[in-house]
MILO-12314 format. One record per atom (N, C-alpha, C): x negated, y negated, z; residue in one letter. Coordinates in steps of 0.1 Angstrom, whole numbers, plus 5000, padded with zeros to 4 digits. Example, Ala and Ser with C-alpha at 12.3 -4.5 7.8 and 13.67 -1.06 7.14 Angstrom:
<atoms>
486850575078a/487750455078a/486850335078a/487250225071s/486350115071s/487150005079s/
</atoms>
This chain:
<atoms>
409537253753m/410137263766m/411237163767m/411137053760a/412136943760a/413437003754a/413237073742s/414437123736s/415037233744s/414237313751s/414737413760s/415537353771s/414937243777s/415637183788s/416937123784s/416937073771a/418137003766a/419237113764a/418737233759s/419837333757s/420437383770s/419637373781r/420237423793r/420837303801r/421037193795a/421637073802a/423037113807a/423337063819r/424637083825r/424936973834r/426136953838p/426436853848p/425636863860p/425336753866p/424436753879p/425136843889p/424336933895p/424837023906p/425236943918p/426137003926t/426536943938t/425336953948t/425036843955v/423936833964v/424336903978v/423536993983i/423737053995i/422836994006i/423436944017d/422636884027d/422036994036d/420637014035l/420037114042l/419737074057l/420036954061i/419736904074i/421036904083i/422136934077s/423336934084s/423437044094s/424437024103s/424637124114s/425237254108s/425237354117d/425737484113d/427237474110d/427937394118g/429337384115g/429637314102g/428837214099e/429037144086e/428637234074e/427637314076d/427237414066d/428337504063d/428937554073d/430037654071d/431237584064d/431537464068a/432637394062a/432337364047a/431137324044d/430737294030d/430737424022d/430237534027v/430137654020v/431537704017v/432437694028a/433837744026a/434537664016a/434237534015a/434937444005a/434437473991a/433137503990m/432637533976m/432737673972m/433037773982r/433037913978r/434237943969r/434137993957p/435238023949p/436138133955p/437438123952p/438338233958p/437938363952p/438238473961r/437938613956r/438838653946r/438338723936m/439138773925m/439438923929m/440438973921a/440839113923a/439739213921a/439639323928a/438539413927a/438539473913a/437439493907p/437339553893p/437839693894p/438339743882p/438939883882p/437839983885p/438240093892t/437340193896t/436840273884t/435540293884l/434940363873l/434940513876l/434940593865r/434940733866r/433540783872r/433640903878a/432440953885a/431541013874a/431941033862h/431041083852h/430040983847h/430140853851a/429240753848a/428640683860a/427840763868p/427440703881p/426540583879p/425940563868h/425040443866h/425940313865h/427240333863l/428040213862l/428640173875l/428640263885l/429240233897l/428540113904l/429340023909e/428839903917e/427939813908e/427939823895a/427139733887a/427939603885a/427239493885p/427939363883p/428439353870p/429639283869i/430239263856i/430139113853i/429439083842i/429138943838i/430038903827i/430838803829v/431838763819v/431238643812v/431038653799n/430538543791n/431338533778n/432138433776h/433038423765h/432238393752h/430938363753n/430138343741n/429638473736n/429838583742h/429338713738h/430538803734h/430238903726d/431238993722d/431539103732d/432439193729h/432839303738h/431739403741h/430839423731d/429739523733d/428839473744d/428539343744h/427639293754h/428239313768h/429539303770r/430139323783r/430039463787r/430239563778n/430139703781n/428739753784n/427739683778n/426339733779n/425539643788n/426139563797n/425339473805n/424439553815n/424739673818h/423839743828h/422439773822h/422239753809h/420939783804h/420039653805h/420539543810q/419739423811q/419139423825q/418039493827h/417339513840h/416739383845h/416639283837g/415939163842g/416939053846g/418139083848q/419138983851q/418938933865q/418339013874f/418038953888f/416538963889f/415938843889a/414438833889a/413938853902a/412738923903a/412038943916a/411438813921a/411338793934p/410838673940p/409438623935p/408538723933k/407138693929k/406938673914k/408038693906q/407838673892q/407738523889q/407038493878e/406938363873e/408238323867e/408638193868r/409938153863r/409938163848r/408838143842s/408738153827s/408938293822s/408638393830s/408738533826s/410138593828s/411038513834t/412338573837t/413238543825t/414138633822p/415038603811p/416038493815p/416738443805p/417738333808p/418638373819p/418838283829a/419738313840a/421138353835a/421638463841p/423038503837p/424038393840p/425038383832t/426038283834t/427338343835t/428238273841r/429738313841r/430438183837r/431638203834e/432438093829e/432637993841e/432137873839g/432337773849g/431037753858g/430037833855g/428837823864g/427637903859g/426637913868q/425437983864q/424638023877q/423838133876f/422938173887f/421638093886f/421138053898v/419837993898v/419038053909v/417738083906l/416838143916l/416238033925l/416638043938v/416137953948v/415438023960v/414138013961d/413438083972d/413638233971d/413638283959g/413738433958g/415138483959g/416138393960e/417538443961e/418438383950e/419238463945e/420138423934e/421338343940e/421538223935i/422638133940i/423538093929i/424838113930f/425738073919f/426037923921f/425737853910i/426037703909i/427137673900i/428337633904p/429337593894p/429037463887p/429637453875h/429437323868h/430137213875h/431337233881s/432037133889s/432937203898s/433237143909p/434137203919p/435437243913p/436037173903e/437337213898e/437137333889e/436037343882s/435937463872s/435537583880s/435137573892s/434637693900s/435837773905s/437037723905l/438137803910l/438437923901l/438738033908g/438938163901g/437738233897g/436538193902t/435338273898t/434738323911t/433838423909l/433238493920l/431938553915l/430838523922p/429538573918p/429538723919p/428838793910p/428838943910p/428038993921p/428439113926t/427639183936t/426339233931t/425239213938p/423939263934p/424039413932p/423339473923p/423439613921p/422739693932p/423339813935a/422739893945a/421639983939a/420840043947n/419840123942n/420440253936n/419640313927s/420140433919s/420540543928s/419840573939a/420140683948a/421540663955a/421840533959s/423140503965s/424240523954s/423940473942q/424940493931q/425240643929q/424240723928h/424440863926h/425240933937h/424940893949q/425640953961q/427140913960q/427340783957t/428740733956t/429440803945t/428840833934a/429440903923a/429841043927a/428941113934m/429241243939m/430341243948m/430441153958d/431541143967d/432841123960d/432841033950e/434041003943e/434541123935e/433541203929e/433941323922e/434641423931e/434041443943v/434641543952v/436041493957v/436141363959a/437441303963a/438541323952a/438141303939l/439041323929l/439541463928l/438541563929a/438941703929a/439841743940a/439641683952m/440441723963m/441841653963m/441941533957s/443141463957s/444241533948s/443841613938d/444841683930d/445441803937d/444841843948f/445341963955f/445741933969f/446941883971t/447441843984t/448141963991t/448541934003a/449342044011a/450642074004a/451341963999d/452541983992d/452442063979d/451442023971s/451242093958s/450842243961s/450042263971c/449642403975c/450842483978c/451742423987l/452942503991l/453842533979l/454042443970q/454942463959q/454342573949q/453042573947r/452442673939r/452442813945r/452242823959i/452342943966i/453743003965i/454742913967l/456142953967l/456543003953l/455842963942g/456143013929g/455743153928g/454843203936i/454343343936i/454943423947i/455043363959f/455643433971f/456843353975f/458043373970p/459143283973p/459643293988p/459343413994d/459843434008d/458743404018d/457643354015v/456543334025v/456943214034v/456543224046s/456743114056s/456042994052s/456742874051h/456142754047h/455042714057h/455342724070e/454442694081e/453142774080e/453242904076y/452042984074y/451142934063y/451742894052v/450942844041v/450242714044v/451042624051l/450442504055l/449242524065l/449442624074n/448342654083n/447042704076n/447342784066l/446142834057l/445542714050l/446342624046y/445742504039y/444842424049y/445342404061e/444542334071e/443242404075e/443342534074e/442142614078e/441042584068e/441342564055t/440342544045t/439942394044t/440542304052e/440242164051e/438742154057e/438042064051g/436642034055g/435642134049g/436142234041v/435242324034v/435142294020v/433942274014h/433842234000h/433442363992h/434242383982y/434142503974y/433442483960y/432642373959g/431942343947g/432742263937g/432242263924a/432842173914a/434342213912a/434642333912q/436042373910q/436742383924q/436742273931h/437242273945h/438742323946h/439642253938a/441042283940a/441342433936a/440842483925s/441142613921s/440542713930s/439342693935s/438742783944s/439442793958s/439942673962k/440642663974k/442042733973k/442642713962f/443942783960f/443742933959f/442742983952e/442543123952e/442243183965e/441543113974r/441243163987r/442443173995r/443443083994i/444643084001i/445443203996i/445543223983v/446343333978v/445743463982v/444443473983e/443843603987e/444143634002e/444243534010k/444643554024k/446043604025k/446943544017v/448343584017v/448443734013v/447743774002i/447843903997i/447344004007i/446243974013s/445544074022s/446244084036s/447244014038s/447944014052s/449444034050s/450044084061d/451444104061d/452043964065d/452243874055y/452543744057y/453943724063y/454243634072p/455543604077p/456443554067p/457743584069k/458743544059k/459443414064k/459943344055q/460743224058q/462143254062q/462643204073g/463943234078g/465043164069g/466243214071k/467343164064k/467643024068k/468042944058g/468342804061g/467242714063g/465942764061k/464842674063k/464142644049k/464742684038q/464042664025q/464142514022q/463042464017v/463042324013v/463842304001v/464542184000r/465442153989r/464642133976r/463442093978k/462642063966k/462342203959k/462142303966r/461842433961r/463142483954r/464342463960k/465642503954k/465842433941k/465442303941r/465642233928r/464742283917r/463542323921e/462642383911e/463042513906e/463642593915d/464242723911d/465342703901d/466242603904d/467342573895d/466842523882d/465742443882d/465242393870d/464642503861d/463942593868a/463342713860a/464442793854a/465542813862e/466642893857e/467342823845e/467542693846s/468142623836s/467242623823s/465942613825d/465042613814d/465142743807d/465242853814a/465242983808a/466543003800a/467642943804k/468842953797k/468942853785k/468242743787r/468342633776r/467342673765r/466142713768w/465142733757w/465042883754w/466142943751t/466143083747t/465643103733t/464943223730p/464443243717p/465443263706p/466743293710d/467743323700d/468543203696d/468143083700r/468842963696r/468442923682r/469242843676v/469142803662v/467842723660v/466942763651a/465742683648a/466042563639a/465242463641v/465442343633v/464142323625v/464142353612p/462942343604p/462342203604p/463142103605s/462641963604s/461741933616s/461842013626q/460941983638q/459542043637q/459342133627h/458142213627h/456842123626h/456942023618k/455741933617k/455341873630k/456341823637a/456141763650a/455641863660a/456141993660i/455742093669i/454342133666i/453942143653q/452542163650q/451542063656q/451941933655d/451141823660d/451041833675d/452141863682i/452141863696i/451241973701i/451342093695i/450442203700i/449042173696i/448742113685k/447442083681k/446841983690k/447641893695a/447141793705a/446641853718a/447441953723d/447042023735d/446042133734d/445942193722f/445042293719f/444242263706f/443342163707p/442542123695p/441642233690p/441242333698e/440342433694e/441042533684e/442342533683f/443042623674f/443142563660f/442942643650r/443142603636r/444642573634r/444942483625r/446342453622r/446942573616r/446242643608a/446842763601a/447242863611a/446542883622d/446942973633d/448142923640d/448242793642i/449442733649i/450642753640i/450542733627i/451642753618i/452042903618i/451142993618q/451543133618q/452243173631q/451843113643a/452543143655a/453843073655a/454042963649l/455342893648l/456242973640l/455743033629k/456643113620k/457143243628k/456343293637q/456743403645q/457743373656q/457543253662h/458443223674h/459443113671h/459243033661a/460342943656a/460542823665a/460142823678h/460542713687h/459242663694h/459342543699l/458142483706l/457842563719l/458842593727f/458642663740f/457942793738f/458442883730q/457843013728q/456543003721q/456342913712t/455042903705t/454042843714t/454342743722y/453442683731y/452942793741y/453842863747v/453442973757v/452543073750v/452943113738a/452143223731a/450743173728a/450543053723v/449242993721v/448442983733v/449042943744a/448342933757a/447843073762a/448743173760n/448343313763n/447143353755n/447143323742i/445943363734i/444743293739i/444843173742k/443643093747k/443143153760k/444043193770d/443643243783d/443043383782d/443343453772k/442843593770k/441343593767k/440843473761n/439443463757n/439043583748n/439943603738d/439643713728d/438543663718d/437443743718s/436343703709s/436743723694s/437743803692t/438143823678t/438943713672t/439443623680i/440243513676i/439243393672i/439343343660p/438443243655p/438943103661p/438243053671f/438542923676f/437642823669f/437942793657r/437142693649r/437942573645r/438942543652g/439742433649g/439042303652g/439342203644r/438842063646r/439841983653r/439441883661p/440341793667p/441341733657p/442541703662s/443541653654s/443141513649s/443541483636i/443341343631i/443941243639i/445241273644s/445941173652s/445341183666s/445141063672r/444541053685r/445641043696r/446841053692a/447941053702a/448041183709a/448441173722d/448641293730d/449941363727d/450141473733a/451341553730a/452641483734a/452541413746e/453841343750e/454241233741e/453241163736t/453541053726t/454041113713t/453441213708i/453941273696i/455441323698i/455741383709a/457041433711a/458041323712a/457641213719a/458541103721a/458841023708a/457841023699n/457940953686n/458441043675n/458741163678s/459141263667s/460541243662s/461341173669g/462741153665g/463641263671g/463141353678f/463841463684f/463741453699f/464741403706e/464641383720e/464441513728e/464941623723t/464841753730t/463341803731t/462541753722l/461141803722l/460341763735l/460741643740v/460041603752v/460341693764v/461641733766d/462041823776d/461441963774d/461442003761e/460942133758e/459442143760e/458742043758l/457342043760l/457042053775l/457841973783r/457741983798r/457942123803r/459042183798a/459342323802a/458342423798a/457742403786a/456742493782a/455442483790a/455042363794r/453942343802r/454142403816r/455342393822q/455642453835q/455542603834q/456042653823r/456042803821r/454642853820r/453742783813v/452342823812v/451642823826v/451942723834v/451442723848v/451842843856v/453142883855v/453643003862v/453043123857v/452843143844v/452243263838v/450843273842v/450143163843r/448743163847r/448543203862r/449443153870d/449443183884d/449743333886d/450743383878e/451043533879e/449843613875e/449243573864r/448043643859r/446943643869r/446643533875a/445643523886a/445943603898a/447243603901l/447743693912l/447443833910l/447843883897a/447644023894a/446144063894a/445343973889q/443843993890q/443344003904q/443843913913m/443443923927m/443944053933m/445144093930r/445644213936r/444744333932r/444444333919e/443544443915e/442244443922e/441644333924q/440344323931q/440544363946q/441644313952v/441844353966v/442044503967v/442844563958e/443144703959e/441844783957e/441044743947e/439844813944e/438844813956e/438744693963a/437944683975a/438444763986a/439844763987n/440444843998n/440244993996n/440245043984l/440045183981l/438645223984l/437645143980q/436245173983q/436045173998q/436645084005q/436445084020q/437045204026q/438245244021a/438945364027a/438145494024a/437645504012v/436845624009v/435545624018v/434945514020a/433745514028a/434045544042a/435245504047a/435645534061a/436345664063a/436645744052g/437345864053g/438745854056g/439445744052e/440745714056e/441645724044e/441645834037t/442445854025t/443345974027t/444445984020a/445246104020a/445946124007a/446446244005e/447046283992e/448546243992e/449046173982c/450446143981c/451146273977c/452246303984q/452946423981q/453846413969q/453946293963a/454746283951a/453946273938a/452846193938c/452046183926c/450646253928c/450346303940f/449246393943f/447846313940f/447846183942e/446646103941e/446146083955e/444746073956n/444146053968n/444045903970n/444745843979l/444945693981l/444645653995l/444345533998p/444145484012p/445345504020p/445245534033m/446345554042m/447145424044m/446445314043n/447145184046n/447945144034n/448045224023r/448845204012r/449845314010r/450145384021q/451145494021q/451945494034q/453045564034i/453945584046i/453945734048i/454245774061h/454245914064h/455545944071h/456046074070c/457246114076c/457046134091c/458146154099n/458046164113n/458146314117n/457746404108g/457746544112g/456546584121g/456446714125e/455346754133e/454046744126e/454046764113v/452946744104v/453246624095v/452446524096a/452746404088a/452446424073a/453346404065h/453146404050h/453146264045h/452246234036w/452046094031w/452746074018w/453245954016t/453845914003t/453345774000t/452845753988c/452345613985c/453445513983c/453145393985f/454145283984f/454945293971f/454245313960e/454945313947e/455945423945e/455545543949c/456445663948c/457545653958c/457345603970a/458345583980a/459445483975a/458945373969t/459845273964t/460745333953t/460145403944t/460845463933t/461945563938t/461545643948y/462445743954y/463645673961y/463445563968i/464545493975i/465445423965i/464845373954k/465745313943k/466645413938k/466145543936t/467045643931t/468145673941t/467845683954q/468845713964q/469945603965q/469445473964v/470345363965v/471245353953v/470645393941g/471445393929g/472545493929g/472345603937d/473445703938d/474245683951d/474145563957s/474945523969s/474645623980s/473445673981r/472945753992r/472045674001r/472045714014c/471145634023c/470245724031c/470245854027k/469345944035k/468045964027k/466945914033v/465645924027v/464846024035v/464446134028l/463746244034l/462346254029l/461546334036c/460146354032c/460046414018c/459146354010t/458946403996t/458246543996t/457646584007a/457046714007a/458046834010a/459346794013g/460346894015g/460446954029g/459846884039c/459946934052c/461246904059c/462046814053g/463346784059g/463246664069g/462146614072s/462046504081s/462246374074s/462646274082g/462846144077g/461646054079g/461945924077f/460945814079f/461345724090f/460445684098a/460745584108a/461045454102a/461845374109h/462145234104h/460945154102h/459945164111a/458745084109a/457945124097a/457945254094q/457245304082q/457945254069q/459245264068l/459945214056l/459645064054l/459544994064h/459444844063h/457944804060h/457144904058l/455844874052l/455844844037l/456944884031l/457144864017l/457444724014l/457044684002e/457144543998e/458544493994e/459344583988d/460644543983d/461644533994d/461744424001k/462644404012k/464044404008k/464344353996q/465744353992q/466244493990q/465444583985l/465844723984l/466044783997l/465244764007l/465444814021l/466644754027l/467044634024a/468244574030a/469444644024a/469444684011k/470544754005k/470644894011k/469544964013l/469445094020l/470145084034l/469744984041e/470344974055e/471844944054e/472244874044q/473644844043q/474444974040q/473945054031l/474645184029l/474645264041l/473545264049q/473545344061q/474545294071q/474645164072q/475645104081q/477045134077q/477345124065e/478745164060e/479045304063e/478045394062k/478345534065k/478545554079k/477745494088d/477945504102d/479345454107d/479845344100i/481145294104i/482245384100i/482045444088r/483145544083r/483145664092r/481945714096d/481945834105d/482445804119d/482345674123a/482845644137a/484345644137a/485045614126g/486545614127g/487145504136g/486545384136l/486945284146l/488345234142l/489145204153e/490445154151e/490345004151e/491344934145d/491444794144d/490244734137d/489544804128l/488444754121l/488844674109l/488444554108e/488844464097e/487544434089e/487744404076e/486644364067e/486944234061e/485844154060c/486044024053c/486244044038c/487243974032p/487543994018p/486443934009p/485543854015f/484543774007f/483143844008f/482943924017c/481643994019c/481844124026c/480744194030d/480844324036d/480844324051d/481044204057y/481044194071y/482344254077y/482144334088k/483244404094k/483244374109k/484444374115a/484544344129a/485844404135a/485844444148i/487044494154i/487744374160i/489044354156l/489844244160l/491044284168l/491644194175p/492844214182p/494044234172p/495244274177p/496344294168p/496644164160p/497144174148v/497444064140v/498443964146v/499344014155e/500243934161e/499543834170e/498443864176e/497643774185e/496743684177e/496243724166d/495343644158d/495443684144d/496043604135f/496243634121f/495143594112f/494043534118e/492943484110e/491643574112e/490943594101f/489643664102f/488543564100f/487743534110r/486643444110r/485343514107r/484843514096c/483643584092c/482443524100c/481643614106a/480543574114a/479243594106a/479343634093n/478143644085n/477643504082n/476343474086p/475843334083p/475843294069p/475843384060e/475843354045e/477243334040e/478243364048c/479643354043c/480443254052c/480743294064e/481343214074e/482743154069e/483443234061k/484743194056k/485843244065k/486943164066v/488143204074v/489243244064v/489743364066s/490843414057s/491943474066s/493143484059c/494343534066c/494343684066c/494743744076r/494843894077r/496243934073r/496344004061r/497644044056r/497944174062r/498944184071y/499344304078y/500744354073y/501544264070y/502844294064y/503344164057y/504344184049g/504944074042g/505344114028g/505844024020c/506244054006c/505044053997c/505244103985n/504144123976n/504044003966n/504643893969k/504443773961k/503243693968k/502243673960m/501043593964m/501043453958m/500543363966s/500343223961s/498943183963s/498243133952c/496843083953c/496842943961c/496142933971p/496142803979p/495442693971p/494642723961s/493942623953s/494742563942s/495242653933c/495942613921c/497442633922c/497942703932g/499342733934g/499942843925g/499042913918n/499543023909n/500243133917n/501343183912l/502043293918l/501643423911l/501443533919q/500943653913q/501543773921q/501743883914c/502344003921c/501144083927c/501244123939y/500244193946y/500144343941y/501244393935v/501344533931v/500744553917v/501144463907c/500644483894c/499644373889c/499444273898s/498544163895s/498944073884s/500244083880a/500743993869a/501143853874a/500943753866d/501343623869d/502843613869d/503543553879i/504943553880i/505443403882i/506743383881k/507243253883k/508243243895k/508943363897e/509943363908e/510143503913e/511043523922y/511243653928y/511943753919y/512443703907s/513143793898s/512243913893s/510943893895h/509943993891h/510144123900h/510644103912f/510644213922f/512044273923f/512044403927d/513244473931d/513444433946d/514444363949q/514644313963q/515544393971q/515744523967a/516544613975a/515844633989a/516644654000p/515944674013p/515144804013p/514044794021h/513144914021h/513945034026h/513745144020g/514345274024g/515545304015g/516045204008l/517145233999l/516645253985l/517445313976p/516945333962p/516645203955p/515545203948q/515145073941q/515245103927q/516345063921g/516545093907g/516544973898g/516044863903g/515944743895g/515044753883g/515444693872q/514644693860q/514444553854q/513444533847t/513144403840t/513944403827t/513844283820l/514544273807l/514144373797l/512844413797n/512344503787n/512444653792n/513244673802g/513544813807g/512444863817g/511344803819a/510344853829a/510844833843a/510344923851k/510844923865k/510144813873k/510944743881k/510444623888k/509544673900k/508644583903c/507744603915c/508544583928c/508244663938p/508944643951p/508544513957p/509444443964l/509144323971l/508444353984l/508844463990y/508144514002y/507744664000y/506644694005d/506144844005d/505044854015d/504744984017n/503645014027n/502344994019n/501644884022v/500444854014v/499344954016v/499144994029e/498045094032e/498345224025e/499645264025e/499945394018e/499645374003e/500045263997r/499845243983r/498345243980r/497545173988h/496145173986h/495545313987h/496045393996e/495545523997e/495845603985e/497045583980r/497445653968r/496645613956r/496345483954e/495545433943e/494145483944e/493645493956v/492245543957v/492145693953v/493145773957k/493145913954k/493345933939k/494145853932e/494345863918e/493045823911e/492345723915a/491045683909a/490045793912a/490045853924e/489045963927e/489346083918e/490546113915a/490846233907a/490446203893a/490646083888a/490246053874a/488646063873a/487946013883a/486546013883a/485946153883a/486646243891r/486146383892r/486346453879r/487546423873a/487746493860a/486746453849a/486346323849q/485346273840q/484046333842q/483646353855v/482346413858v/482346553854v/483446623857l/483446773853l/483446793838l/484046703831d/483946713816d/482546683811d/481846583817d/480546553812d/479446643817d/479746723828n/478746813833n/479346943836n/479347033826p/479947163827p/479347253838p/478147233842d/477547313852d/477847263866d/478647153868v/479047103881v/480447163884v/480647203896t/481947253901t/482647153909t/483947183912e/484647093921e/484147093935e/483647203939e/483047213953e/481847123954e/481147103944d/479947013944d/480346873946d/481546833942l/482046693943l/482846673955l/483046773963q/483846753975q/483146663986q/483846573991i/483246484002i/483946524015i/483146574024k/483746624037k/483946504046k/485146494051v/485546394061v/486046454074v/485546404085s/485946454098s/487346434101s/487846524110e/489246504114e/489546374121e/488546324127k/488746194134k/488946084124k/488246084113v/488445984102v/489846004096v/490246124094k/491646154088k/492746094097k/492546124110k/493546074120k/493645924120k/492445854119a/492445704119a/493145654107a/492945714095d/493545674083d/495145684084d/495545804090a/496945824091a/497645724101a/496945694111d/497445594121d/497545454114d/496545424106r/496645294100r/497745284090r/498045394083i/499145394073i/500545384081i/500545454092k/501845454100k/502045314106k/501045244111r/501245114116r/501645014105r/501145024093a/501544944082a/502944964078a/503445094078g/504845124075g/505745064085g/505345064098g/506245014108g/506444864108g/505644794100a/505744644099a/506644604087a/507144694079i/507944654068i/509344624072i/509944514067p/511344484070p/512244584065p/513244634074g/514144734070g/513544874071g/512344884075g/511645014076g/511745064091g/510545054097y/510445104111y/510644994121y/510944874116g/511444764124g/510644654125g/510044574118a/509344454122a/509944344113a/509744224117g/510244114109g/509444084097g/509944004088a/509243974076a/508243864078a/507143874071a/506143764072a/505443764059a/505043644055g/504343634042g/502843634044g/502143584034w/500643574035w/500243464045w/
</atoms>
């Protein structure tokens, strides 16, 4: 006992006055209490028995003792145990725990050495530790799937969906736990709701800039990492190591074979990921972990090829997009199969007049004839694409009854861009048939408007929200054009770059124009009737196109190619040409004006 007492010898402990007042006790304890240290790092939820366990620091022991201190169950002795049966009191640098009346008290060696130390927290019971671990696991699963990350992933699948609608769906799923795969299950639930509903579209001008940047990044990645770029054989060893680090279950021989086929990191990475996602049982996943313990980012950064870091990032982003698209396709198949079964059970199916399949009515549109004929979404979309490709805007019933489709029926189709083009063709036809006077068109887009005479307002202010450009209305003037940006001079007749007026025949309008250039070619007129010339050029182009079609199609006649125009339209064209001729200097009398 003497030797044992000697081995535990320490400086005399500070005496605590147990008869002092409460205020003195508080002051003494505050003076002796060591300052709080920073909180220990959070432990992973996969080790619940380590949560809230005290960390004992003893510089006389090695690192293994520090990591395995949770196995020392006797470090906090019970009050009724004999002092001799307790293990040596745990120590920390600068002090030691002592059992006093059944309570562990930390006694520093000296007040100076106690600075910077803190007694460990007593361990919680195992049930509390397990519950804490479960709560932390759920928190970690939910923290990876935020409202912003949900919105960005949904926009990758549905670019035109309303952002507010997606965020509302996210809030609806808040507070609902979907099990161990919380984030993926929650995302799938939101995608399923978007698919099964006629989701609202995001209005113009409300797209988030972050989404625009991601679209630009995806487009630039597609242009940068093309498969036809020159391969660098010296990169192949680093590429193999990068892919092996991210896909350790693949054999290196299989990775080498894929790299020989695709030649680049981007394409090879995506191909290997697709093979893994297919879960093909015929593919031998017998690869062993890589000898190198470095991750893919470290291997790419230390490869000596800076481009591999960006290419790895782009490949991973592409894999995420492909997996989302595959998941969406699978969800669509499941939704359509369930919808078909429900429609069959309810007797709400009809035969498509184009493909003659019996399909649910809510996946078809019908004509507005006396007897409704049904056409499925796929056949209707193919039919409209054909009409739009031929610059036609008349969509008739596929059953041949001659009836059309209501606007609401057509807009049940998913391809809104195709429908917008169809409506544009219909609008242009209606405007042509109307023969409106003083109708002007924006030179930068298809917007048209009826404007006052050019003498009153010579500017065309486009009201198209996607254009909104202001341009000059050329009603008369010479044929010398000047670019407002670079100052280049160009002839409006032949589109040739010029330097001065010597390119033009400057004889007054109405007189013989016999001017010639140095090479003997006839000079372009300085003034002419632009509308008349435009009409002549259009007719020449039309005649050439007709001749080409007749040569390529012997069974087509000229009558088949005739386009009937009303007398009202012909009169409007003639009046427009006449007004343009009256504005030419020396012609029907108007002064000269430029652009």
